[in-house]
PDB file as gemmi writes it, atoms N, CA and C in Angstrom:
CRYST1    1.000    1.000    1.000  90.00  90.00  90.00 P 1                      
ATOM      1  N   MET A   1       1.098  -1.365  -0.117  1.00  0.00           N  
ATOM      2  CA  MET A   1      -0.299  -0.033  -0.034  1.00  0.00           C  
ATOM      3  C   MET A   1       0.961   1.069  -0.281  1.00  0.00           C  
ATOM      4  N   LEU A   2       0.690   2.212  -0.673  1.00  0.00           N  
ATOM      5  CA  LEU A   2       1.330   3.098  -0.963  1.00  0.00           C  
ATOM      6  C   LEU A   2       0.197   4.726  -0.955  1.00  0.00           C  
ATOM      7  N   ILE A   3       1.290   5.387   0.502  1.00  0.00           N  
ATOM      8  CA  ILE A   3       0.259   6.636   0.829  1.00  0.00           C  
ATOM      9  C   ILE A   3       1.140   7.931  -0.292  1.00  0.00           C  
ATOM     10  N   GLU A   4       0.700   8.599  -0.443  1.00  0.00           N  
ATOM     11  CA  GLU A   4       0.776  10.118  -1.083  1.00  0.00           C  
ATOM     12  C   GLU A   4       1.317  10.963   0.092  1.00  0.00           C  
ATOM     13  N   ILE A   5       1.961  11.659  -0.120  1.00  0.00           N  
ATOM     14  CA  ILE A   5       2.963  12.062   0.307  1.00  0.00           C  
ATOM     15  C   ILE A   5       2.663  13.645   0.007  1.00  0.00           C  
ATOM     16  N   LYS A   6       2.053  14.512   0.540  1.00  0.00           N  
ATOM     17  CA  LYS A   6       1.572  16.205  -0.280  1.00  0.00           C  
ATOM     18  C   LYS A   6       2.584  16.944   0.245  1.00  0.00           C  
ATOM     19  N   ASN A   7       2.284  16.516   1.854  1.00  0.00           N  
ATOM     20  CA  ASN A   7       3.149  17.944   2.969  1.00  0.00           C  
ATOM     21  C   ASN A   7       4.195  17.532   3.617  1.00  0.00           C  
ATOM     22  N   ASP A   8       5.136  17.724   3.883  1.00  0.00           N  
ATOM     23  CA  ASP A   8       6.440  16.914   4.991  1.00  0.00           C  
ATOM     24  C   ASP A   8       7.161  18.261   5.938  1.00  0.00           C  
ATOM     25  N   PRO A   9       7.280  18.023   6.261  1.00  0.00           N  
ATOM     26  CA  PRO A   9       8.938  19.453   6.753  1.00  0.00           C  
ATOM     27  C   PRO A   9       9.897  20.161   6.877  1.00  0.00           C  
ATOM     28  N   TYR A  10      10.468  19.148   5.891  1.00  0.00           N  
ATOM     29  CA  TYR A  10      11.227  20.051   4.622  1.00  0.00           C  
ATOM     30  C   TYR A  10      11.492  19.757   3.214  1.00  0.00           C  
ATOM     31  N   PHE A  11       9.773  19.834   2.376  1.00  0.00           N  
ATOM     32  CA  PHE A  11       9.152  20.332   1.710  1.00  0.00           C  
ATOM     33  C   PHE A  11       9.870  19.489   0.323  1.00  0.00           C  
ATOM     34  N   ILE A  12       9.959  17.639   0.797  1.00  0.00           N  
ATOM     35  CA  ILE A  12      10.520  17.489   0.264  1.00  0.00           C  
ATOM     36  C   ILE A  12       9.885  17.276  -1.391  1.00  0.00           C  
ATOM     37  N   SER A  13       8.803  17.003  -1.097  1.00  0.00           N  
ATOM     38  CA  SER A  13       7.914  16.546  -1.409  1.00  0.00           C  
ATOM     39  C   SER A  13       7.468  17.432  -3.014  1.00  0.00           C  
ATOM     40  N   GLN A  14       7.678  18.902  -2.840  1.00  0.00           N  
ATOM     41  CA  GLN A  14       7.556  20.230  -3.562  1.00  0.00           C  
ATOM     42  C   GLN A  14       8.542  20.195  -4.161  1.00  0.00           C  
ATOM     43  N   ARG A  15       9.947  19.957  -3.767  1.00  0.00           N  
ATOM     44  CA  ARG A  15      11.300  20.526  -4.148  1.00  0.00           C  
ATOM     45  C   ARG A  15      11.879  19.277  -4.654  1.00  0.00           C  
ATOM     46  N   LEU A  16      10.643  18.188  -4.636  1.00  0.00           N  
ATOM     47  CA  LEU A  16      10.974  16.680  -6.116  1.00  0.00           C  
ATOM     48  C   LEU A  16      10.438  17.334  -7.671  1.00  0.00           C  
ATOM     49  N   LYS A  17       8.812  18.766  -7.280  1.00  0.00           N  
ATOM     50  CA  LYS A  17       8.535  18.793  -8.305  1.00  0.00           C  
ATOM     51  C   LYS A  17       9.493  19.898  -9.306  1.00  0.00           C  
ATOM     52  N   ASP A  18       9.979  20.672  -8.299  1.00  0.00           N  
ATOM     53  CA  ASP A  18      11.190  21.474  -8.875  1.00  0.00           C  
ATOM     54  C   ASP A  18      12.126  20.350  -9.836  1.00  0.00           C  
ATOM     55  N   ILE A  19      12.853  19.856  -9.532  1.00  0.00           N  
ATOM     56  CA  ILE A  19      12.913  18.705 -10.302  1.00  0.00           C  
ATOM     57  C   ILE A  19      12.673  18.177 -11.594  1.00  0.00           C  
ATOM     58  N   ASP A  20      11.174  18.022 -11.606  1.00  0.00           N  
ATOM     59  CA  ASP A  20      10.831  16.886 -12.573  1.00  0.00           C  
ATOM     60  C   ASP A  20       9.125  17.408 -12.050  1.00  0.00           C  
ATOM     61  N   GLN A  21       8.121  18.299 -12.678  1.00  0.00           N  
ATOM     62  CA  GLN A  21       6.664  18.533 -12.229  1.00  0.00           C  
ATOM     63  C   GLN A  21       6.667  16.795 -12.074  1.00  0.00           C  
ATOM     64  N   SER A  22       6.387  15.630 -12.466  1.00  0.00           N  
ATOM     65  CA  SER A  22       5.766  14.266 -13.296  1.00  0.00           C  
ATOM     66  C   SER A  22       6.316  13.712 -10.933  1.00  0.00           C  
ATOM     67  N   TYR A  23       7.223  14.476 -10.894  1.00  0.00           N  
ATOM     68  CA  TYR A  23       7.561  13.105  -9.262  1.00  0.00           C  
ATOM     69  C   TYR A  23       6.877  13.553  -8.650  1.00  0.00           C  
ATOM     70  N   TYR A  24       6.669  12.629  -7.791  1.00  0.00           N  
ATOM     71  CA  TYR A  24       5.620  12.533  -6.463  1.00  0.00           C  
ATOM     72  C   TYR A  24       6.084  11.465  -5.236  1.00  0.00           C  
ATOM     73  N   LEU A  25       5.686  12.146  -4.581  1.00  0.00           N  
ATOM     74  CA  LEU A  25       6.327  10.942  -2.604  1.00  0.00           C  
ATOM     75  C   LEU A  25       5.250  10.410  -2.202  1.00  0.00           C  
ATOM     76  N   VAL A  26       5.512   8.860  -1.931  1.00  0.00           N  
ATOM     77  CA  VAL A  26       4.958   8.527  -1.059  1.00  0.00           C  
ATOM     78  C   VAL A  26       5.277   7.188  -0.497  1.00  0.00           C  
ATOM     79  N   PHE A  27       5.146   7.248   0.443  1.00  0.00           N  
ATOM     80  CA  PHE A  27       5.410   6.084   1.526  1.00  0.00           C  
ATOM     81  C   PHE A  27       4.853   4.658   1.656  1.00  0.00           C  
ATOM     82  N   ASN A  28       5.775   3.973   1.322  1.00  0.00           N  
ATOM     83  CA  ASN A  28       5.271   2.077   1.309  1.00  0.00           C  
ATOM     84  C   ASN A  28       5.248   1.677   2.729  1.00  0.00           C  
ATOM     85  N   VAL A  29       4.045   1.377   2.668  1.00  0.00           N  
ATOM     86  CA  VAL A  29       3.866   0.778   4.108  1.00  0.00           C  
ATOM     87  C   VAL A  29       3.871  -0.143   4.631  1.00  0.00           C  
ATOM     88  N   ILE A  30       4.235  -0.797   3.214  1.00  0.00           N  
ATOM     89  CA  ILE A  30       5.032  -2.782   3.215  1.00  0.00           C  
ATOM     90  C   ILE A  30       6.163  -2.482   3.781  1.00  0.00           C  
ATOM     91  N   LYS A  31       7.488  -2.084   2.709  1.00  0.00           N  
ATOM     92  CA  LYS A  31       8.399  -1.805   2.895  1.00  0.00           C  
ATOM     93  C   LYS A  31       9.171  -0.681   4.023  1.00  0.00           C  
ATOM     94  N   GLY A  32       8.021  -0.076   4.674  1.00  0.00           N  
ATOM     95  CA  GLY A  32       8.354   1.430   5.598  1.00  0.00           C  
ATOM     96  C   GLY A  32       9.394   2.198   5.210  1.00  0.00           C  
ATOM     97  N   LYS A  33       9.351   2.816   3.870  1.00  0.00           N  
ATOM     98  CA  LYS A  33      10.594   3.330   3.084  1.00  0.00           C  
ATOM     99  C   LYS A  33       9.596   4.288   2.516  1.00  0.00           C  
ATOM    100  N   TYR A  34      10.205   5.772   2.481  1.00  0.00           N  
ATOM    101  CA  TYR A  34       9.348   6.221   0.995  1.00  0.00           C  
ATOM    102  C   TYR A  34      10.295   6.473  -0.629  1.00  0.00           C  
ATOM    103  N   GLU A  35       9.511   6.272  -1.375  1.00  0.00           N  
ATOM    104  CA  GLU A  35       9.660   6.254  -2.967  1.00  0.00           C  
ATOM    105  C   GLU A  35       9.991   7.379  -3.157  1.00  0.00           C  
ATOM    106  N   VAL A  36      10.027   7.509  -4.671  1.00  0.00           N  
ATOM    107  CA  VAL A  36       9.815   8.195  -5.087  1.00  0.00           C  
ATOM    108  C   VAL A  36       8.955   7.672  -6.937  1.00  0.00           C  
ATOM    109  N   HIS A  37       8.629   8.255  -7.048  1.00  0.00           N  
ATOM    110  CA  HIS A  37       7.357   7.843  -7.748  1.00  0.00           C  
ATOM    111  C   HIS A  37       7.563   9.022  -9.463  1.00  0.00           C  
ATOM    112  N   SER A  38       6.937   8.846 -10.749  1.00  0.00           N  
ATOM    113  CA  SER A  38       6.662   9.513 -12.049  1.00  0.00           C  
ATOM    114  C   SER A  38       5.181   9.182 -12.431  1.00  0.00           C  
ATOM    115  N   SER A  39       4.534  10.513 -13.062  1.00  0.00           N  
ATOM    116  CA  SER A  39       2.956   9.467 -13.124  1.00  0.00           C  
ATOM    117  C   SER A  39       3.917   9.843 -14.659  1.00  0.00           C  
ATOM    118  N   ARG A  40       4.787   9.945 -15.317  1.00  0.00           N  
ATOM    119  CA  ARG A  40       4.772  10.173 -16.531  1.00  0.00           C  
ATOM    120  C   ARG A  40       5.489   8.515 -17.108  1.00  0.00           C  
ATOM    121  N   GLN A  41       5.580   7.666 -16.399  1.00  0.00           N  
ATOM    122  CA  GLN A  41       6.337   6.427 -16.498  1.00  0.00           C  
ATOM    123  C   GLN A  41       5.133   5.465 -17.192  1.00  0.00           C  
ATOM    124  N   ALA A  42       5.293   5.114 -18.145  1.00  0.00           N  
ATOM    125  CA  ALA A  42       4.426   3.996 -18.030  1.00  0.00           C  
ATOM    126  C   ALA A  42       4.358   2.792 -17.936  1.00  0.00           C  
ATOM    127  N   GLY A  43       3.296   2.118 -17.531  1.00  0.00           N  
ATOM    128  CA  GLY A  43       3.371   1.175 -16.775  1.00  0.00           C  
ATOM    129  C   GLY A  43       3.663   0.662 -15.309  1.00  0.00           C  
ATOM    130  N   CYS A  44       4.733   1.370 -15.368  1.00  0.00           N  
ATOM    131  CA  CYS A  44       5.254   1.616 -13.395  1.00  0.00           C  
ATOM    132  C   CYS A  44       5.607   2.778 -13.064  1.00  0.00           C  
ATOM    133  N   SER A  45       5.366   3.228 -12.475  1.00  0.00           N  
ATOM    134  CA  SER A  45       5.609   4.549 -11.424  1.00  0.00           C  
ATOM    135  C   SER A  45       6.625   5.051 -11.187  1.00  0.00           C  
ATOM    136  N   TYR A  46       7.148   3.658 -10.518  1.00  0.00           N  
ATOM    137  CA  TYR A  46       8.398   3.600  -9.563  1.00  0.00           C  
ATOM    138  C   TYR A  46       9.720   4.042  -9.800  1.00  0.00           C  
ATOM    139  N   CYS A  47      10.052   4.585  -9.368  1.00  0.00           N  
ATOM    140  CA  CYS A  47      12.061   5.611  -9.938  1.00  0.00           C  
ATOM    141  C   CYS A  47      12.704   5.170  -8.918  1.00  0.00           C  
ATOM    142  N   LEU A  48      12.557   5.660  -7.388  1.00  0.00           N  
ATOM    143  CA  LEU A  48      13.791   5.277  -6.568  1.00  0.00           C  
ATOM    144  C   LEU A  48      13.030   4.895  -5.148  1.00  0.00           C  
ATOM    145  N   THR A  49      14.208   4.251  -4.444  1.00  0.00           N  
ATOM    146  CA  THR A  49      13.391   3.917  -2.974  1.00  0.00           C  
ATOM    147  C   THR A  49      14.258   4.633  -1.751  1.00  0.00           C  
ATOM    148  N   ASN A  50      14.273   5.738  -1.243  1.00  0.00           N  
ATOM    149  CA  ASN A  50      14.522   6.488  -0.472  1.00  0.00           C  
ATOM    150  C   ASN A  50      15.853   5.788   1.101  1.00  0.00           C  
ATOM    151  N   PRO A  51      16.990   5.719   0.463  1.00  0.00           N  
ATOM    152  CA  PRO A  51      18.143   4.874   0.902  1.00  0.00           C  
ATOM    153  C   PRO A  51      18.001   4.766   2.792  1.00  0.00           C  
ATOM    154  N   TYR A  52      18.164   6.034   3.473  1.00  0.00           N  
ATOM    155  CA  TYR A  52      18.153   6.996   3.922  1.00  0.00           C  
ATOM    156  C   TYR A  52      17.327   6.930   5.478  1.00  0.00           C  
ATOM    157  N   GLU A  53      17.284   6.891   6.542  1.00  0.00           N  
ATOM    158  CA  GLU A  53      16.131   7.116   7.790  1.00  0.00           C  
ATOM    159  C   GLU A  53      16.001   8.658   7.801  1.00  0.00           C  
ATOM    160  N   GLY A  54      14.499   9.017   6.857  1.00  0.00           N  
ATOM    161  CA  GLY A  54      14.036   9.619   6.804  1.00  0.00           C  
ATOM    162  C   GLY A  54      13.840  10.514   6.033  1.00  0.00           C  
ATOM    163  N   LEU A  55      13.363  11.741   5.784  1.00  0.00           N  
ATOM    164  CA  LEU A  55      13.351  12.087   4.702  1.00  0.00           C  
ATOM    165  C   LEU A  55      14.495  13.832   5.040  1.00  0.00           C  
ATOM    166  N   ASP A  56      14.916  14.159   3.926  1.00  0.00           N  
ATOM    167  CA  ASP A  56      16.207  15.526   4.053  1.00  0.00           C  
ATOM    168  C   ASP A  56      16.370  15.474   2.703  1.00  0.00           C  
ATOM    169  N   GLU A  57      17.509  16.358   2.564  1.00  0.00           N  
ATOM    170  CA  GLU A  57      18.314  16.870   0.709  1.00  0.00           C  
ATOM    171  C   GLU A  57      19.230  15.927   0.247  1.00  0.00           C  
ATOM    172  N   ARG A  58      19.667  14.341   1.010  1.00  0.00           N  
ATOM    173  CA  ARG A  58      19.973  13.424   0.230  1.00  0.00           C  
ATOM    174  C   ARG A  58      19.281  12.937  -0.972  1.00  0.00           C  
ATOM    175  N   LEU A  59      18.152  13.411   0.025  1.00  0.00           N  
ATOM    176  CA  LEU A  59      16.862  12.008  -1.354  1.00  0.00           C  
ATOM    177  C   LEU A  59      16.784  13.182  -2.268  1.00  0.00           C  
ATOM    178  N   ILE A  60      17.555  14.568  -2.255  1.00  0.00           N  
ATOM    179  CA  ILE A  60      16.668  15.332  -3.589  1.00  0.00           C  
ATOM    180  C   ILE A  60      17.877  15.059  -4.539  1.00  0.00           C  
ATOM    181  N   GLU A  61      19.003  15.005  -3.207  1.00  0.00           N  
ATOM    182  CA  GLU A  61      20.671  14.680  -4.210  1.00  0.00           C  
ATOM    183  C   GLU A  61      20.341  13.625  -4.957  1.00  0.00           C  
ATOM    184  N   LEU A  62      19.958  12.615  -4.605  1.00  0.00           N  
ATOM    185  CA  LEU A  62      19.815  11.151  -5.512  1.00  0.00           C  
ATOM    186  C   LEU A  62      18.764  11.071  -6.497  1.00  0.00           C  
ATOM    187  N   THR A  63      17.428  12.195  -6.486  1.00  0.00           N  
ATOM    188  CA  THR A  63      16.714  11.980  -7.437  1.00  0.00           C  
ATOM    189  C   THR A  63      17.561  12.876  -8.523  1.00  0.00           C  
ATOM    190  N   ARG A  64      17.586  13.320  -8.133  1.00  0.00           N  
ATOM    191  CA  ARG A  64      18.864  14.617  -9.225  1.00  0.00           C  
ATOM    192  C   ARG A  64      19.785  13.653  -9.676  1.00  0.00           C  
ATOM    193  N   GLN A  65      20.760  13.243  -9.109  1.00  0.00           N  
ATOM    194  CA  GLN A  65      21.597  11.919  -9.451  1.00  0.00           C  
ATOM    195  C   GLN A  65      21.688  10.869 -10.863  1.00  0.00           C  
ATOM    196  N   THR A  66      19.891  10.517 -10.713  1.00  0.00           N  
ATOM    197  CA  THR A  66      19.820   8.730 -10.652  1.00  0.00           C  
ATOM    198  C   THR A  66      18.634   9.837 -11.774  1.00  0.00           C  
ATOM    199  N   ARG A  67      18.592  10.685 -12.419  1.00  0.00           N  
ATOM    200  CA  ARG A  67      18.009  11.166 -13.561  1.00  0.00           C  
ATOM    201  C   ARG A  67      17.889  10.502 -14.545  1.00  0.00           C  
ATOM    202  N   SER A  68      17.170  10.358 -15.933  1.00  0.00           N  
ATOM    203  CA  SER A  68      18.368   9.500 -17.178  1.00  0.00           C  
ATOM    204  C   SER A  68      19.571  10.368 -18.075  1.00  0.00           C  
ATOM    205  N   GLU A  69      18.511  11.268 -17.881  1.00  0.00           N  
ATOM    206  CA  GLU A  69      19.629  12.066 -18.681  1.00  0.00           C  
ATOM    207  C   GLU A  69      20.978  12.320 -17.710  1.00  0.00           C  
ATOM    208  N   ASN A  70      21.510  11.719 -16.674  1.00  0.00           N  
ATOM    209  CA  ASN A  70      22.477  12.106 -15.996  1.00  0.00           C  
ATOM    210  C   ASN A  70      23.080  10.731 -16.123  1.00  0.00           C  
ATOM    211  N   ILE A  71      22.661   9.674 -16.938  1.00  0.00           N  
ATOM    212  CA  ILE A  71      23.321   8.369 -17.300  1.00  0.00           C  
ATOM    213  C   ILE A  71      24.548   7.898 -17.291  1.00  0.00           C  
ATOM    214  N   LYS A  72      24.613   8.711 -18.617  1.00  0.00           N  
ATOM    215  CA  LYS A  72      26.554   8.978 -19.027  1.00  0.00           C  
ATOM    216  C   LYS A  72      27.340   8.914 -17.775  1.00  0.00           C  
ATOM    217  N   GLN A  73      27.222   9.974 -16.721  1.00  0.00           N  
ATOM    218  CA  GLN A  73      27.619  10.450 -15.463  1.00  0.00           C  
ATOM    219  C   GLN A  73      27.968   9.322 -14.108  1.00  0.00           C  
ATOM    220  N   LEU A  74      26.775   9.124 -14.378  1.00  0.00           N  
ATOM    221  CA  LEU A  74      26.180   8.007 -13.304  1.00  0.00           C  
ATOM    222  C   LEU A  74      27.598   6.390 -13.560  1.00  0.00           C  
ATOM    223  N   LEU A  75      26.858   6.445 -14.569  1.00  0.00           N  
ATOM    224  CA  LEU A  75      28.198   4.935 -15.691  1.00  0.00           C  
ATOM    225  C   LEU A  75      29.650   5.113 -15.271  1.00  0.00           C  
ATOM    226  N   ALA A  76      29.886   6.468 -15.480  1.00  0.00           N  
ATOM    227  CA  ALA A  76      30.971   7.053 -15.227  1.00  0.00           C  
ATOM    228  C   ALA A  76      32.064   6.964 -13.598  1.00  0.00           C  
ATOM    229  N   LYS A  77      30.878   7.283 -13.461  1.00  0.00           N  
ATOM    230  CA  LYS A  77      31.160   7.185 -11.882  1.00  0.00           C  
ATOM    231  C   LYS A  77      30.639   5.813 -11.173  1.00  0.00           C  
ATOM    232  N   ILE A  78      29.818   4.466 -11.802  1.00  0.00           N  
ATOM    233  CA  ILE A  78      30.385   3.492 -11.099  1.00  0.00           C  
ATOM    234  C   ILE A  78      31.195   2.474 -11.864  1.00  0.00           C  
ATOM    235  N   ASP A  79      31.994   3.096 -13.093  1.00  0.00           N  
ATOM    236  CA  ASP A  79      33.089   2.081 -13.751  1.00  0.00           C  
ATOM    237  C   ASP A  79      34.147   2.365 -12.656  1.00  0.00           C  
ATOM    238  N   GLU A  80      34.120   4.082 -12.343  1.00  0.00           N  
ATOM    239  CA  GLU A  80      35.696   4.068 -11.174  1.00  0.00           C  
ATOM    240  C   GLU A  80      35.585   3.625 -10.442  1.00  0.00           C  
ATOM    241  N   GLU A  81      34.245   3.393  -9.881  1.00  0.00           N  
ATOM    242  CA  GLU A  81      34.702   2.274  -7.969  1.00  0.00           C  
ATOM    243  C   GLU A  81      34.975   1.219  -8.675  1.00  0.00           C  
ATOM    244  N   ASN A  82      34.136   0.730  -9.503  1.00  0.00           N  
ATOM    245  CA  ASN A  82      34.810  -0.830 -10.071  1.00  0.00           C  
ATOM    246  C   ASN A  82      36.032  -0.916  -9.484  1.00  0.00           C  
ATOM    247  N   ALA A  83      36.772   0.078 -10.927  1.00  0.00           N  
ATOM    248  CA  ALA A  83      38.154  -0.462 -10.892  1.00  0.00           C  
ATOM    249  C   ALA A  83      39.036   0.178  -9.719  1.00  0.00           C  
ATOM    250  N   LYS A  84      38.573   0.499  -8.976  1.00  0.00           N  
ATOM    251  CA  LYS A  84      39.300   1.222  -7.876  1.00  0.00           C  
ATOM    252  C   LYS A  84      39.308  -0.237  -6.564  1.00  0.00           C  
ATOM    253  N   LEU A  85      37.760  -0.842  -6.385  1.00  0.00           N  
ATOM    254  CA  LEU A  85      37.386  -1.880  -5.996  1.00  0.00           C  
ATOM    255  C   LEU A  85      38.418  -2.809  -5.970  1.00  0.00           C  
ATOM    256  N   GLU A  86      38.441  -3.332  -8.038  1.00  0.00           N  
ATOM    257  CA  GLU A  86      39.424  -4.251  -8.003  1.00  0.00           C  
ATOM    258  C   GLU A  86      40.939  -3.676  -8.475  1.00  0.00           C  
ATOM    259  N   GLN A  87      41.166  -2.056  -8.047  1.00  0.00           N  
ATOM    260  CA  GLN A  87      42.719  -2.377  -8.058  1.00  0.00           C  
ATOM    261  C   GLN A  87      43.058  -2.727  -6.207  1.00  0.00           C  
ATOM    262  N   LYS A  88      41.757  -2.624  -5.375  1.00  0.00           N  
ATOM    263  CA  LYS A  88      42.334  -2.671  -4.049  1.00  0.00           C  
ATOM    264  C   LYS A  88      42.068  -4.219  -3.351  1.00  0.00           C  
ATOM    265  N   ASN A  89      41.563  -4.947  -4.585  1.00  0.00           N  
ATOM    266  CA  ASN A  89      40.609  -6.562  -4.108  1.00  0.00           C  
ATOM    267  C   ASN A  89      42.084  -7.111  -4.992  1.00  0.00           C  
ATOM    268  N   THR A  90      42.968  -6.600  -6.027  1.00  0.00           N  
ATOM    269  CA  THR A  90      44.242  -7.646  -6.676  1.00  0.00           C  
ATOM    270  C   THR A  90      45.262  -7.219  -5.679  1.00  0.00           C  
ATOM    271  N   GLN A  91      45.470  -6.141  -4.682  1.00  0.00           N  
ATOM    272  CA  GLN A  91      46.520  -5.452  -4.233  1.00  0.00           C  
ATOM    273  C   GLN A  91      46.020  -6.380  -2.748  1.00  0.00           C  
ATOM    274  N   LYS A  92      45.189  -6.315  -2.656  1.00  0.00           N  
ATOM    275  CA  LYS A  92      45.061  -7.854  -1.096  1.00  0.00           C  
ATOM    276  C   LYS A  92      45.842  -9.242  -1.663  1.00  0.00           C  
ATOM    277  N   MET A  93      45.076  -9.024  -2.592  1.00  0.00           N  
ATOM    278  CA  MET A  93      45.537 -10.832  -3.396  1.00  0.00           C  
ATOM    279  C   MET A  93      46.575 -10.962  -3.039  1.00  0.00           C  
ATOM    280  N   GLU A  94      47.718 -10.095  -3.752  1.00  0.00           N  
ATOM    281  CA  GLU A  94      48.794 -10.100  -3.746  1.00  0.00           C  
ATOM    282  C   GLU A  94      49.930 -10.029  -2.183  1.00  0.00           C  
ATOM    283  N   GLU A  95      49.043  -9.120  -1.845  1.00  0.00           N  
ATOM    284  CA  GLU A  95      49.455  -9.649  -0.428  1.00  0.00           C  
ATOM    285  C   GLU A  95      49.469 -10.768   0.861  1.00  0.00           C  
ATOM    286  N   LEU A  96      48.606 -11.649   0.173  1.00  0.00           N  
ATOM    287  CA  LEU A  96      47.918 -12.239   0.655  1.00  0.00           C  
ATOM    288  C   LEU A  96      49.236 -13.198   0.414  1.00  0.00           C  
ATOM    289  N   CYS A  97      49.558 -13.968  -0.841  1.00  0.00           N  
ATOM    290  CA  CYS A  97      50.374 -14.387  -1.702  1.00  0.00           C  
ATOM    291  C   CYS A  97      51.446 -14.648  -1.117  1.00  0.00           C  
ATOM    292  N   GLN A  98      52.243 -13.265  -0.725  1.00  0.00           N  
ATOM    293  CA  GLN A  98      53.361 -12.472  -0.538  1.00  0.00           C  
ATOM    294  C   GLN A  98      53.720 -13.263   0.847  1.00  0.00           C  
ATOM    295  N   GLN A  99      52.191 -12.932   1.940  1.00  0.00           N  
ATOM    296  CA  GLN A  99      52.269 -13.591   3.403  1.00  0.00           C  
ATOM    297  C   GLN A  99      52.313 -14.921   3.427  1.00  0.00           C  
ATOM    298  N   ASN A 100      51.683 -15.530   2.316  1.00  0.00           N  
ATOM    299  CA  ASN A 100      52.292 -17.330   2.129  1.00  0.00           C  
ATOM    300  C   ASN A 100      52.640 -18.122   1.301  1.00  0.00           C  
ATOM    301  N   LYS A 101      54.161 -16.673   0.899  1.00  0.00           N  
ATOM    302  CA  LYS A 101      55.198 -17.363   0.943  1.00  0.00           C  
ATOM    303  C   LYS A 101      56.053 -17.760   0.842  1.00  0.00           C  
ATOM    304  N   TYR A 102      56.865 -19.396   1.765  1.00  0.00           N  
ATOM    305  CA  TYR A 102      58.267 -19.894   2.609  1.00  0.00           C  
ATOM    306  C   TYR A 102      59.266 -19.273   2.561  1.00  0.00           C  
TER     307      TYR A 102                                                      
END                                                                             
């Protein structure tokens, strides 16, 4: 069950509309989480789930970052993070191999 949130203490629901007029904020009772939905999406209005406790500026920033027009930047950031993790894991493996040599 979804409950649309039209008013909140930090005006998150109104600020989402500044990003895109089709956005609206709901509370998913089953999951116990806030979600952003879009009335323009065909088939399913779901956009994203708020990963943070409560409502604050972080949800606004996350919504901006994950917009479809930012896909290139988002994918580049993911690739960069994955490369860093891969390098870190490779270094750990090399260190473990060095420690196990007699």
